[in-house]
C-alpha positions as CSV (number, residue, x, y, z in Angstrom):
1,M,6.6,-19.9,5.6
2,K,9.7,-17.7,5.4
3,M,12.0,-16.1,7.9
4,V,12.6,-12.4,7.3
5,A,15.7,-11.0,9.0
6,A,16.2,-7.3,8.7
7,I,19.2,-5.4,9.8
8,V,18.4,-1.7,10.5
9,R,19.8,1.4,12.1
10,P,18.9,1.5,15.9
11,E,17.1,4.9,15.6
12,M,14.8,3.5,12.9
13,F,13.7,0.4,14.9
14,D,10.7,2.1,16.7
15,S,9.2,3.3,13.4
16,V,9.7,-0.1,11.7
17,R,8.1,-1.9,14.7
18,A,5.1,0.4,14.8
19,A,4.5,0.1,11.1
20,L,4.8,-3.7,11.3
21,E,2.3,-3.8,14.1
22,A,-0.1,-1.5,12.2
23,D,0.0,-4.1,9.4
24,G,-0.8,-7.0,11.8
25,I,2.8,-8.4,12.1
26,Y,3.4,-8.8,15.9
27,G,5.7,-11.7,16.3
28,M,9.4,-10.8,16.2
29,T,12.8,-11.4,17.8
30,V,15.0,-8.3,18.1
31,T,18.8,-8.4,18.8
32,E,21.3,-5.6,19.1
33,V,24.1,-6.5,16.8
34,M,27.3,-4.9,15.5
35,G,28.5,-5.0,11.8
36,R,29.6,-3.2,8.8
37,G,28.9,-3.2,5.2
38,A,30.5,-1.7,2.0
39,Q,31.4,1.5,3.8
40,K,33.8,-0.5,6.0
41,G,32.9,1.5,9.2
42,I,33.0,5.2,9.8
43,A,35.4,7.7,11.1
44,L,34.3,9.9,14.1
45,R,36.2,13.1,15.3
46,F,36.7,13.1,19.0
47,R,38.7,16.0,20.7
48,G,40.5,16.8,17.5
49,K,41.5,13.2,16.6
50,V,39.9,10.9,14.1
51,M,38.8,7.7,15.6
52,P,38.0,4.8,13.1
53,V,34.9,2.8,14.1
54,E,34.9,-0.5,12.2
55,L,31.7,-2.1,13.7
56,I,28.6,0.0,13.8
57,P,25.6,-0.7,16.2
58,K,22.6,-2.1,14.3
59,V,19.3,-3.9,15.3
60,K,18.3,-7.3,13.8
61,I,14.7,-8.0,13.5
62,E,13.7,-11.6,12.8
63,M,10.1,-12.6,11.9
64,V,8.5,-15.9,10.5
65,V,5.6,-15.0,8.3
66,P,3.4,-16.7,5.7
67,D,4.8,-16.7,2.2
68,A,1.7,-14.4,1.2
69,D,3.1,-11.7,3.8
70,V,6.7,-11.6,2.7
71,D,6.4,-8.9,0.1
72,K,4.2,-6.8,2.5
73,V,6.9,-7.1,5.4
74,I,9.7,-6.2,3.1
75,R,7.8,-3.1,1.9
76,V,7.0,-1.9,5.4
77,I,10.7,-2.4,6.6
78,R,12.0,-0.6,3.5
79,E,9.6,2.3,3.8
80,N,10.3,2.8,7.5
81,S,14.0,2.3,7.8
82,R,15.3,4.1,4.7
83,T,17.3,7.3,5.3
84,G,19.0,7.4,1.9
85,R,22.5,7.3,3.5
86,P,24.9,4.3,3.4
87,G,24.3,1.9,6.3
88,D,20.5,1.8,6.1
89,G,20.7,-2.0,6.4
90,R,19.8,-5.3,4.6
91,I,16.8,-7.7,4.4
92,F,17.3,-11.4,4.2
93,V,14.6,-14.0,3.3
94,L,15.0,-17.5,4.2
95,P,12.8,-20.7,3.9
96,V,11.4,-22.2,7.1
97,E,10.9,-26.0,6.9
98,S,9.2,-26.6,10.2
99,I,8.3,-25.0,13.4
100,C,8.5,-26.9,16.8
101,R,6.6,-25.4,19.8
102,V,8.7,-25.8,22.9
103,R,6.0,-25.8,25.4
104,T,3.9,-28.5,23.7
105,D,6.4,-30.4,21.5
106,Q,4.1,-29.9,18.6
107,I,5.8,-29.8,15.3
108,D,4.0,-27.9,12.6
109,P,5.0,-28.1,8.9
110,A,5.9,-24.7,7.7
111,D,3.2,-24.6,4.9
112,P,-0.2,-23.8,6.4
């Protein structure tokens, strides 16, 4: 099993979620986060003044998926979150060693 964590633009989240659900990926944790990448923030113009914004709002989507589904999940996220402009986001893939169910205390090995 792998954890796929994707940081995407907030306005792209609905299309990413819908595409993941269409491919049978339902379980996810979604968090509103702030961050910046290589662009080091943006500059907005407000009432004639330039206002630097160093941390930009993003959405973090975390999913634990079987190893066989990782490439599919990455493809779906990339296809549905890409605008072609800086700040489209990142995708991280991490190994999952085990899963513990809180309700039952059942510990499952990550490999099915």
